[in-house]
DOMAR-57324 format. One line per field, with one value per atom (N, C-alpha, C): residue number from 1; residue in one letter; atom name; y, x, z. Coordinates in steps of 0.05 Angstrom, whole numbers, padded with zeros to 5 digits, m for minus. Layout:
REM DOMAR-57324
seq	NUM; ... .
type	A; ... .
atom	CA; ... .
c2	Y; ... .
c1	X; ... .
c3	Z; ... .
//
This chain:
REM DOMAR-57324
seq	1; 1; 1; 2; 2; 2; 3; 3; 3; 4; 4; 4; 5; 5; 5; 6; 6; 6; 7; 7; 7; 8; 8; 8; 9; 9; 9; 10; 10; 10; 11; 11; 11; 12; 12; 12; 13; 13; 13; 14; 14; 14; 15; 15; 15; 16; 16; 16; 17; 17; 17; 18; 18; 18; 19; 19; 19; 20; 20; 20; 21; 21; 21; 22; 22; 22; 23; 23; 23; 24; 24; 24; 25; 25; 25; 26; 26; 26; 27; 27; 27; 28; 28; 28; 29; 29; 29; 30; 30; 30; 31; 31; 31; 32; 32; 32; 33; 33; 33; 34; 34; 34; 35; 35; 35; 36; 36; 36; 37; 37; 37; 38; 38; 38; 39; 39; 39; 40; 40; 40; 41; 41; 41; 42; 42; 42; 43; 43; 43; 44; 44; 44; 45; 45; 45; 46; 46; 46; 47; 47; 47; 48; 48; 48; 49; 49; 49; 50; 50; 50; 51; 51; 51; 52; 52; 52; 53; 53; 53; 54; 54; 54; 55; 55; 55; 56; 56; 56; 57; 57; 57; 58; 58; 58; 59; 59; 59; 60; 60; 60; 61; 61; 61; 62; 62; 62; 63; 63; 63; 64; 64; 64; 65; 65; 65; 66; 66; 66; 67; 67; 67; 68; 68; 68; 69; 69; 69; 70; 70; 70; 71; 71; 71; 72; 72; 72; 73; 73; 73; 74; 74; 74; 75; 75; 75; 76; 76; 76; 77; 77; 77; 78; 78; 78; 79; 79; 79; 80; 80; 80; 81; 81; 81; 82; 82; 82; 83; 83; 83; 84; 84; 84; 85; 85; 85; 86; 86; 86; 87; 87; 87; 88; 88; 88; 89; 89; 89; 90; 90; 90; 91; 91; 91; 92; 92; 92; 93; 93; 93; 94; 94; 94; 95; 95; 95; 96; 96; 96; 97; 97; 97; 98; 98; 98; 99; 99; 99; 100; 100; 100; 101; 101; 101; 102; 102; 102; 103; 103; 103; 104; 104; 104; 105; 105; 105; 106; 106; 106; 107; 107; 107; 108; 108; 108; 109; 109; 109; 110; 110; 110; 111; 111; 111; 112; 112; 112; 113; 113; 113; 114; 114; 114; 115; 115; 115; 116; 116; 116; 117; 117; 117; 118; 118; 118; 119; 119; 119; 120; 120; 120; 121; 121; 121; 122; 122; 122; 123; 123; 123; 124; 124; 124; 125; 125; 125; 126; 126; 126; 127; 127; 127; 128; 128; 128; 129; 129; 129; 130; 130; 130; 131; 131; 131; 132; 132; 132; 133; 133; 133; 134; 134; 134; 135; 135; 135; 136; 136; 136; 137; 137; 137; 138; 138; 138; 139; 139; 139; 140; 140; 140; 141; 141; 141; 142; 142; 142; 143; 143; 143; 144; 144; 144; 145; 145; 145; 146; 146; 146; 147; 147; 147; 148; 148; 148; 149; 149; 149; 150; 150; 150; 151; 151; 151; 152; 152; 152; 153; 153; 153; 154; 154; 154; 155; 155; 155; 156; 156; 156; 157; 157; 157; 158; 158; 158; 159; 159; 159; 160; 160; 160; 161; 161; 161; 162; 162; 162; 163; 163; 163; 164; 164; 164; 165; 165; 165; 166; 166; 166; 167; 167; 167; 168; 168; 168; 169; 169; 169; 170; 170; 170; 171; 171; 171; 172; 172; 172; 173; 173; 173; 174; 174; 174; 175; 175; 175; 176; 176; 176; 177; 177; 177; 178; 178; 178; 179; 179; 179; 180; 180; 180; 181; 181; 181; 182; 182; 182; 183; 183; 183; 184; 184; 184; 185; 185; 185; 186; 186; 186; 187; 187; 187; 188; 188; 188 .
type	M; M; M; I; I; I; Q; Q; Q; I; I; I; G; G; G; K; K; K; T; T; T; I; I; I; V; V; V; S; S; S; E; E; E; E; E; E; I; I; I; I; I; I; K; K; K; K; K; K; E; E; E; F; F; F; I; I; I; C; C; C; N; N; N; L; L; L; S; S; S; R; R; R; C; C; C; K; K; K; G; G; G; Q; Q; Q; C; C; C; C; C; C; I; I; I; D; D; D; G; G; G; D; D; D; A; A; A; G; G; G; A; A; A; P; P; P; L; L; L; E; E; E; E; E; E; K; K; K; E; E; E; L; L; L; Q; Q; Q; I; I; I; M; M; M; R; R; R; D; D; D; I; I; I; Y; Y; Y; P; P; P; K; K; K; V; V; V; K; K; K; P; P; P; F; F; F; M; M; M; R; R; R; A; A; A; L; L; L; G; G; G; I; I; I; T; T; T; E; E; E; V; V; V; E; E; E; K; K; K; K; K; K; G; G; G; T; T; T; Y; Y; Y; T; T; T; T; T; T; N; N; N; E; E; E; E; E; E; G; G; G; K; K; K; H; H; H; E; E; E; T; T; T; T; T; T; L; L; L; I; I; I; N; N; N; D; D; D; A; A; A; D; D; D; C; C; C; V; V; V; Y; Y; Y; V; V; V; I; I; I; Y; Y; Y; D; D; D; D; D; D; K; K; K; T; T; T; V; V; V; A; A; A; F; F; F; C; C; C; A; A; A; I; I; I; E; E; E; A; A; A; A; A; A; Y; Y; Y; N; N; N; Q; Q; Q; G; G; G; K; K; K; I; I; I; T; T; T; F; F; F; K; K; K; K; K; K; P; P; P; I; I; I; S; S; S; C; C; C; H; H; H; L; L; L; Y; Y; Y; P; P; P; V; V; V; R; R; R; V; V; V; Q; Q; Q; D; D; D; Y; Y; Y; S; S; S; E; E; E; F; F; F; S; S; S; A; A; A; V; V; V; N; N; N; Y; Y; Y; N; N; N; E; E; E; R; R; R; S; S; S; I; I; I; C; C; C; D; D; D; D; D; D; A; A; A; C; C; C; S; S; S; L; L; L; G; G; G; V; V; V; E; E; E; L; L; L; Q; Q; Q; V; V; V; P; P; P; I; I; I; Y; Y; Y; K; K; K; F; F; F; V; V; V; R; R; R; Q; Q; Q; A; A; A; L; L; L; V; V; V; L; L; L; K; K; K; F; F; F; G; G; G; Q; Q; Q; N; N; N; W; W; W; Y; Y; Y; Q; Q; Q; E; E; E; L; L; L; E; E; E; L; L; L; A; A; A; A; A; A; K; K; K; N; N; N; L; L; L; Q; Q; Q .
atom	N; CA; C; N; CA; C; N; CA; C; N; CA; C; N; CA; C; N; CA; C; N; CA; C; N; CA; C; N; CA; C; N; CA; C; N; CA; C; N; CA; C; N; CA; C; N; CA; C; N; CA; C; N; CA; C; N; CA; C; N; CA; C; N; CA; C; N; CA; C; N; CA; C; N; CA; C; N; CA; C; N; CA; C; N; CA; C; N; CA; C; N; CA; C; N; CA; C; N; CA; C; N; CA; C; N; CA; C; N; CA; C; N; CA; C; N; CA; C; N; CA; C; N; CA; C; N; CA; C; N; CA; C; N; CA; C; N; CA; C; N; CA; C; N; CA; C; N; CA; C; N; CA; C; N; CA; C; N; CA; C; N; CA; C; N; CA; C; N; CA; C; N; CA; C; N; CA; C; N; CA; C; N; CA; C; N; CA; C; N; CA; C; N; CA; C; N; CA; C; N; CA; C; N; CA; C; N; CA; C; N; CA; C; N; CA; C; N; CA; C; N; CA; C; N; CA; C; N; CA; C; N; CA; C; N; CA; C; N; CA; C; N; CA; C; N; CA; C; N; CA; C; N; CA; C; N; CA; C; N; CA; C; N; CA; C; N; CA; C; N; CA; C; N; CA; C; N; CA; C; N; CA; C; N; CA; C; N; CA; C; N; CA; C; N; CA; C; N; CA; C; N; CA; C; N; CA; C; N; CA; C; N; CA; C; N; CA; C; N; CA; C; N; CA; C; N; CA; C; N; CA; C; N; CA; C; N; CA; C; N; CA; C; N; CA; C; N; CA; C; N; CA; C; N; CA; C; N; CA; C; N; CA; C; N; CA; C; N; CA; C; N; CA; C; N; CA; C; N; CA; C; N; CA; C; N; CA; C; N; CA; C; N; CA; C; N; CA; C; N; CA; C; N; CA; C; N; CA; C; N; CA; C; N; CA; C; N; CA; C; N; CA; C; N; CA; C; N; CA; C; N; CA; C; N; CA; C; N; CA; C; N; CA; C; N; CA; C; N; CA; C; N; CA; C; N; CA; C; N; CA; C; N; CA; C; N; CA; C; N; CA; C; N; CA; C; N; CA; C; N; CA; C; N; CA; C; N; CA; C; N; CA; C; N; CA; C; N; CA; C; N; CA; C; N; CA; C; N; CA; C; N; CA; C; N; CA; C; N; CA; C; N; CA; C; N; CA; C; N; CA; C; N; CA; C; N; CA; C; N; CA; C; N; CA; C; N; CA; C; N; CA; C; N; CA; C; N; CA; C; N; CA; C; N; CA; C; N; CA; C; N; CA; C; N; CA; C; N; CA; C; N; CA; C; N; CA; C; N; CA; C; N; CA; C; N; CA; C; N; CA; C; N; CA; C; N; CA; C; N; CA; C; N; CA; C; N; CA; C; N; CA; C; N; CA; C; N; CA; C; N; CA; C; N; CA; C; N; CA; C; N; CA; C; N; CA; C; N; CA; C; N; CA; C; N; CA; C .
c2	01180; 01171; 01141; 01123; 01093; 01072; 01055; 01034; 00998; 00991; 00969; 00956; 00930; 00916; 00929; 00942; 00953; 00980; 00982; 01010; 01032; 01062; 01074; 01103; 01102; 01109; 01142; 01162; 01184; 01187; 01207; 01199; 01212; 01233; 01254; 01232; 01209; 01184; 01186; 01178; 01169; 01197; 01224; 01246; 01255; 01268; 01279; 01279; 01281; 01285; 01288; 01262; 01270; 01249; 01264; 01243; 01269; 01246; 01265; 01274; 01298; 01322; 01324; 01301; 01309; 01334; 01348; 01365; 01391; 01392; 01414; 01410; 01398; 01398; 01389; 01373; 01374; 01354; 01342; 01319; 01327; 01353; 01355; 01345; 01328; 01317; 01299; 01301; 01283; 01296; 01315; 01336; 01362; 01369; 01388; 01369; 01390; 01368; 01365; 01364; 01364; 01336; 01318; 01291; 01273; 01252; 01228; 01205; 01191; 01168; 01160; 01155; 01134; 01103; 01092; 01066; 01044; 01020; 01009; 00978; 00969; 00951; 00939; 00920; 00902; 00914; 00942; 00950; 00952; 00959; 00963; 00939; 00913; 00894; 00902; 00906; 00907; 00943; 00950; 00980; 00971; 00956; 00949; 00928; 00910; 00889; 00908; 00926; 00940; 00951; 00967; 00978; 00976; 00963; 00960; 00954; 00954; 00951; 00980; 00988; 01015; 01042; 01032; 01051; 01064; 01048; 01060; 01088; 01092; 01099; 01119; 01129; 01146; 01169; 01191; 01219; 01215; 01228; 01231; 01236; 01251; 01271; 01251; 01232; 01213; 01189; 01182; 01163; 01168; 01193; 01202; 01197; 01215; 01206; 01190; 01160; 01136; 01125; 01131; 01115; 01122; 01150; 01160; 01153; 01151; 01154; 01122; 01113; 01090; 01097; 01064; 01063; 01087; 01086; 01096; 01114; 01122; 01140; 01140; 01129; 01135; 01159; 01170; 01202; 01189; 01215; 01209; 01189; 01202; 01181; 01149; 01146; 01129; 01107; 01125; 01113; 01123; 01105; 01099; 01119; 01126; 01142; 01139; 01146; 01146; 01166; 01166; 01191; 01205; 01243; 01256; 01266; 01287; 01304; 01341; 01342; 01369; 01376; 01353; 01366; 01370; 01365; 01362; 01337; 01338; 01309; 01288; 01275; 01252; 01232; 01212; 01208; 01196; 01176; 01167; 01176; 01206; 01220; 01233; 01222; 01225; 01244; 01261; 01286; 01276; 01283; 01276; 01301; 01314; 01335; 01357; 01361; 01377; 01380; 01363; 01379; 01365; 01343; 01339; 01311; 01311; 01287; 01272; 01243; 01218; 01198; 01165; 01162; 01141; 01135; 01121; 01094; 01084; 01063; 01047; 01062; 01062; 01053; 01075; 01072; 01044; 01034; 01005; 00978; 00979; 00968; 00964; 00990; 00994; 00982; 00986; 00972; 00943; 00932; 00909; 00894; 00908; 00906; 00900; 00897; 00895; 00885; 00875; 00858; 00888; 00906; 00919; 00953; 00962; 00982; 01011; 01011; 01041; 01039; 01052; 01042; 01052; 01036; 01035; 01059; 01084; 01109; 01123; 01119; 01129; 01120; 01092; 01088; 01097; 01096; 01098; 01139; 01162; 01176; 01196; 01216; 01227; 01212; 01187; 01185; 01181; 01169; 01174; 01153; 01133; 01120; 01108; 01115; 01125; 01090; 01076; 01064; 01057; 01057; 01071; 01029; 01019; 01010; 00982; 00991; 00983; 00979; 01000; 01000; 01020; 01027; 01042; 01055; 01087; 01111; 01116; 01117; 01119; 01153; 01171; 01197; 01196; 01226; 01254; 01261; 01261; 01285; 01315; 01337; 01348; 01371; 01378; 01393; 01407; 01434; 01453; 01451; 01440; 01433; 01410; 01400; 01377; 01391; 01418; 01434; 01419; 01425; 01417; 01391; 01367; 01350; 01342; 01351; 01362; 01368; 01393; 01398; 01376; 01369; 01350; 01323; 01312; 01291; 01309; 01326; 01334; 01338; 01342; 01345; 01323; 01309; 01272; 01255; 01262; 01259; 01225; 01223; 01208; 01205; 01192; 01198; 01189; 01195; 01191; 01157; 01149; 01117; 01105; 01112; 01099; 01104; 01126; 01124; 01124; 01113; 01101; 01070; 01064; 01026; 01012; 01013; 00985; 00993; 01016; 01017; 01005; 01012; 01010; 00977; 00968; 00940; 00921; 00928; 00923; 00928; 00951; 00946; 00928; 00924; 00925; 00891; 00890; 00863; 00882; 00858; 00859; 00865; 00848; 00848; 00874; 00884; 00902; 00930; 00928; 00947; 00956; 00925; 00923; 00939; 00931; 00935; 00967; 00984; 01012; 01017; 01006; 01005; 01010; 01001; 00987; 01018; 01021; 01036; 01075; 01072; 01091; 01093; 01081; 01064; 01085; 01072; 01087; 01110; 01122; 01162; 01169; 01145; 01173; 01168 .
c1	m00019; m00015; m00011; m00005; 00000; m00022; m00022; m00044; m00021; m00027; m00016; m00040; m00045; m00066; m00095; m00109; m00136; m00124; m00103; m00091; m00080; m00094; m00092; m00056; m00047; m00024; m00015; m00010; m00011; 00022; 00023; 00062; 00071; 00063; 00075; 00080; 00078; 00078; 00098; 00120; 00136; 00163; 00159; 00164; 00171; 00151; 00150; 00169; 00187; 00214; 00188; 00201; 00188; 00202; 00214; 00212; 00200; 00187; 00175; 00189; 00190; 00210; 00200; 00201; 00174; 00191; 00220; 00225; 00212; 00214; 00198; 00163; 00149; 00126; 00100; 00130; 00123; 00098; 00097; 00067; 00036; 00047; 00008; 00001; 00006; m00013; m00044; m00035; m00045; m00059; m00056; m00077; m00088; m00095; m00095; m00116; m00144; m00164; m00189; m00204; m00233; m00239; m00227; m00235; m00211; m00217; m00203; m00178; m00166; m00155; m00172; m00174; m00191; m00174; m00211; m00192; m00217; m00193; m00213; m00225; m00250; m00267; m00245; m00219; m00211; m00197; m00197; m00183; m00200; m00226; m00249; m00247; m00246; m00243; m00217; m00195; m00170; m00176; m00183; m00173; m00195; m00207; m00231; m00218; m00210; m00189; m00163; m00146; m00122; m00138; m00156; m00149; m00146; m00149; m00143; m00104; m00103; m00066; m00061; m00067; m00069; m00073; m00094; m00110; m00088; m00062; m00042; m00023; m00023; 00001; m00023; m00042; m00059; m00062; m00065; m00069; m00110; m00111; m00130; m00163; m00153; m00171; m00182; m00163; m00170; m00183; m00170; m00181; m00216; m00220; m00259; m00267; m00252; m00261; m00274; m00263; m00262; m00285; m00284; m00303; m00321; m00333; m00363; m00364; m00349; m00353; m00345; m00331; m00319; m00286; m00274; m00248; m00258; m00278; m00275; m00302; m00308; m00329; m00340; m00365; m00369; m00375; m00368; m00385; m00401; m00418; m00446; m00442; m00417; m00418; m00406; m00415; m00402; m00379; m00364; m00335; m00327; m00309; m00298; m00271; m00267; m00238; m00243; m00214; m00204; m00220; m00227; m00252; m00223; m00243; m00215; m00227; m00222; m00222; m00231; m00253; m00253; m00251; m00269; m00260; m00232; m00218; m00187; m00162; m00142; m00124; m00144; m00133; m00132; m00140; m00157; m00150; m00124; m00122; m00092; m00066; m00069; m00043; m00030; m00009; 00014; 00032; 00041; 00056; 00089; 00105; 00130; 00132; 00165; 00170; 00176; 00173; 00182; 00154; 00129; 00112; 00103; 00114; 00124; 00102; 00071; 00061; 00058; 00054; 00061; 00039; 00038; 00006; 00013; m00009; 00003; m00002; m00018; m00019; 00009; 00015; 00056; 00066; 00065; 00077; 00081; 00055; 00053; 00055; 00063; 00062; 00103; 00118; 00140; 00158; 00127; 00136; 00131; 00133; 00117; 00083; 00079; 00043; 00032; 00022; 00009; 00022; 00012; 00029; 00010; m00005; m00008; 00004; 00020; 00033; 00020; 00002; m00020; m00029; m00065; m00078; m00060; m00063; m00064; m00056; m00075; m00068; m00049; m00057; m00035; 00001; 00004; 00029; 00035; 00019; 00027; 00028; 00015; 00015; 00050; 00048; 00029; 00012; 00010; m00004; m00041; m00044; m00080; m00085; m00107; m00113; m00146; m00161; m00176; m00193; m00221; m00227; m00246; m00248; m00284; m00288; m00304; m00324; m00286; m00281; m00267; m00246; m00221; m00201; m00197; m00174; m00157; m00148; m00156; m00129; m00116; m00090; m00063; m00042; m00055; m00049; m00029; m00016; m00002; m00026; m00022; m00034; m00025; m00023; m00006; m00021; m00001; m00011; 00010; 00015; 00026; 00052; 00031; 00051; 00071; 00074; 00092; 00117; 00102; 00127; 00151; 00162; 00190; 00205; 00175; 00177; 00197; 00188; 00178; 00215; 00223; 00253; 00269; 00264; 00287; 00284; 00267; 00263; 00282; 00278; 00304; 00325; 00327; 00352; 00361; 00351; 00352; 00348; 00340; 00331; 00316; 00300; 00279; 00251; 00243; 00221; 00195; 00163; 00155; 00148; 00143; 00149; 00165; 00187; 00209; 00208; 00190; 00186; 00173; 00149; 00135; 00127; 00158; 00158; 00146; 00152; 00137; 00097; 00089; 00064; 00056; 00061; 00054; 00064; 00084; 00078; 00061; 00063; 00039; 00019; 00001; m00022; m00032; m00002; m00009; m00002; 00027; 00036; 00063; 00092; 00111; 00112; 00089; 00095; 00084; 00066; 00060; 00079; 00089; 00117; 00142; 00141; 00165; 00147; 00136; 00113; 00121; 00111; 00117; 00140; 00162; 00191; 00199; 00182; 00198; 00183; 00159; 00143; 00160; 00185; 00182; 00217; 00220; 00248; 00242; 00214; 00217; 00215; 00194; 00193; 00221; 00236; 00269; 00280 .
c3	m00179; m00179; m00185; m00166; m00168; m00157; m00179; m00174; m00158; m00140; m00133; m00117; m00134; m00117; m00123; m00108; m00096; m00085; m00083; m00066; m00105; m00091; m00108; m00093; m00092; m00069; m00089; m00075; m00084; m00086; m00108; m00104; m00093; m00074; m00059; m00030; m00035; m00015; m00010; m00038; m00051; m00056; m00061; m00072; m00052; m00036; m00010; 00023; 00031; 00041; 00071; 00105; 00120; 00140; 00173; 00189; 00218; 00230; 00257; 00265; 00281; 00296; 00320; 00340; 00360; 00377; 00372; 00390; 00392; 00357; 00349; 00346; 00342; 00339; 00364; 00384; 00417; 00414; 00385; 00395; 00385; 00363; 00370; 00332; 00319; 00319; 00340; 00367; 00379; 00406; 00403; 00408; 00392; 00367; 00342; 00334; 00320; 00307; 00317; 00296; 00306; 00308; 00313; 00311; 00323; 00341; 00346; 00327; 00331; 00310; 00305; 00275; 00257; 00266; 00267; 00275; 00262; 00258; 00241; 00251; 00237; 00247; 00267; 00259; 00272; 00302; 00296; 00329; 00346; 00342; 00370; 00402; 00392; 00414; 00419; 00397; 00412; 00430; 00433; 00436; 00469; 00475; 00494; 00520; 00500; 00514; 00533; 00511; 00538; 00547; 00543; 00567; 00589; 00599; 00636; 00637; 00621; 00621; 00610; 00604; 00597; 00603; 00618; 00635; 00657; 00674; 00699; 00672; 00657; 00638; 00631; 00633; 00628; 00644; 00636; 00656; 00670; 00695; 00697; 00680; 00671; 00645; 00624; 00615; 00602; 00609; 00624; 00653; 00643; 00652; 00655; 00639; 00607; 00596; 00577; 00584; 00568; 00591; 00626; 00641; 00620; 00626; 00615; 00575; 00553; 00526; 00520; 00538; 00533; 00507; 00508; 00485; 00459; 00449; 00430; 00425; 00407; 00399; 00372; 00354; 00332; 00324; 00293; 00296; 00283; 00273; 00246; 00231; 00219; 00185; 00194; 00223; 00227; 00228; 00229; 00224; 00260; 00265; 00296; 00305; 00326; 00334; 00363; 00364; 00391; 00404; 00434; 00445; 00450; 00444; 00446; 00491; 00493; 00513; 00509; 00510; 00508; 00479; 00460; 00437; 00428; 00440; 00433; 00427; 00455; 00471; 00467; 00452; 00447; 00468; 00480; 00510; 00515; 00501; 00508; 00501; 00497; 00500; 00534; 00542; 00562; 00547; 00577; 00563; 00574; 00565; 00585; 00596; 00613; 00630; 00626; 00591; 00570; 00550; 00566; 00545; 00535; 00514; 00489; 00488; 00478; 00472; 00468; 00480; 00469; 00477; 00476; 00470; 00492; 00509; 00536; 00517; 00499; 00490; 00481; 00461; 00456; 00478; 00496; 00529; 00542; 00545; 00547; 00535; 00504; 00489; 00498; 00498; 00503; 00533; 00542; 00566; 00582; 00555; 00551; 00557; 00559; 00587; 00572; 00546; 00514; 00478; 00464; 00443; 00416; 00420; 00403; 00410; 00387; 00391; 00390; 00370; 00371; 00354; 00339; 00326; 00300; 00274; 00255; 00243; 00245; 00237; 00248; 00269; 00291; 00267; 00266; 00262; 00232; 00219; 00188; 00183; 00208; 00201; 00191; 00170; 00159; 00140; 00133; 00107; 00119; 00104; 00115; 00097; 00098; 00082; 00082; 00071; 00045; 00043; 00054; 00042; 00038; m00001; m00012; m00015; m00034; m00029; m00064; m00087; m00088; m00088; m00077; m00067; m00057; m00040; m00024; m00039; m00024; m00025; 00001; m00020; 00010; m00005; 00018; 00017; 00040; 00028; 00042; 00063; 00093; 00096; 00111; 00093; 00098; 00112; 00143; 00165; 00157; 00177; 00179; 00200; 00225; 00246; 00239; 00219; 00208; 00200; 00189; 00172; 00188; 00195; 00216; 00213; 00210; 00192; 00171; 00160; 00130; 00127; 00147; 00142; 00143; 00168; 00175; 00148; 00149; 00121; 00102; 00097; 00070; 00083; 00099; 00103; 00100; 00119; 00117; 00100; 00074; 00054; 00051; 00075; 00083; 00069; 00045; 00036; 00053; 00053; 00071; 00075; 00052; 00049; 00056; 00070; 00080; 00106; 00127; 00144; 00150; 00138; 00147; 00148; 00136; 00122; 00140; 00167; 00180; 00177; 00174; 00184; 00155; 00136; 00113; 00102; 00124; 00112; 00129; 00154; 00184; 00164; 00149; 00143; 00118; 00097; 00062; 00062; 00075; 00073; 00057; 00065; 00058; 00018; 00010; m00021; m00031; m00024; m00026; m00030; m00009; m00001; m00025; m00024; m00053; m00067; m00082; m00109; m00107; m00080; m00078; m00076; m00074; m00074; m00113; m00120; m00138; m00153; m00158; m00161; m00156; m00132; m00133; m00147; m00151; m00182; m00196; m00200; m00233; m00237; m00215; m00214; m00213; m00213; m00202; m00236 .
//
C-alpha cells in the first residue's frame, strides 16, 4: 500500500496492467453485477440536471425505469448508485449494432449535449474508491469479465494507473497523480 495525502493506494494499481478491450468484453461491466454504478453526493444533482439531454440517447427500457425510480437509487447502506433495469443493466446502457454496451451519458457528452462525461466511478473503472472517515482507499476491482483487458494491458505494457490517468486526475488532482507516478518509479 502507498499513502498519498489522505489516500491509501493498492500497489496493484501500479503493478497490474490493463486496457479496456470492448471488442472482447462487450461492455460487460455496465450490465453485469448486483448494483448500479456508485455515485458521489455531488453527482446526484448532475444526474437529475442532465437527464433531459441524455434521455434521447437512452433505450425505452432505461427511460421507463428512470421515470419509475429516478435517475439514481439509494441502497440499504445509504449509498447512491445508477438505477438498474431488472437488477442487471444500468439504465444508461445503450448498444451499438454489434451488441457492445456503451453509456448514453457519454454518448450525449461526445455529441456536445452535456459537459459531464459520466460518473467518476465509471470513468475510473477498474479502479474503485472507498471513502472512510480518515482516508480513501484506492483499489483495483478484479473481475473475470476483464481478463481480456488485463491481457491487452500486458501486451501493450500499460499499468492501470496510466490507463485511468485522466479519471485519477479528475478525482484527486494533478499533484496527487504526480505523486503516484513518483511512487510507481520508486517501486520499479
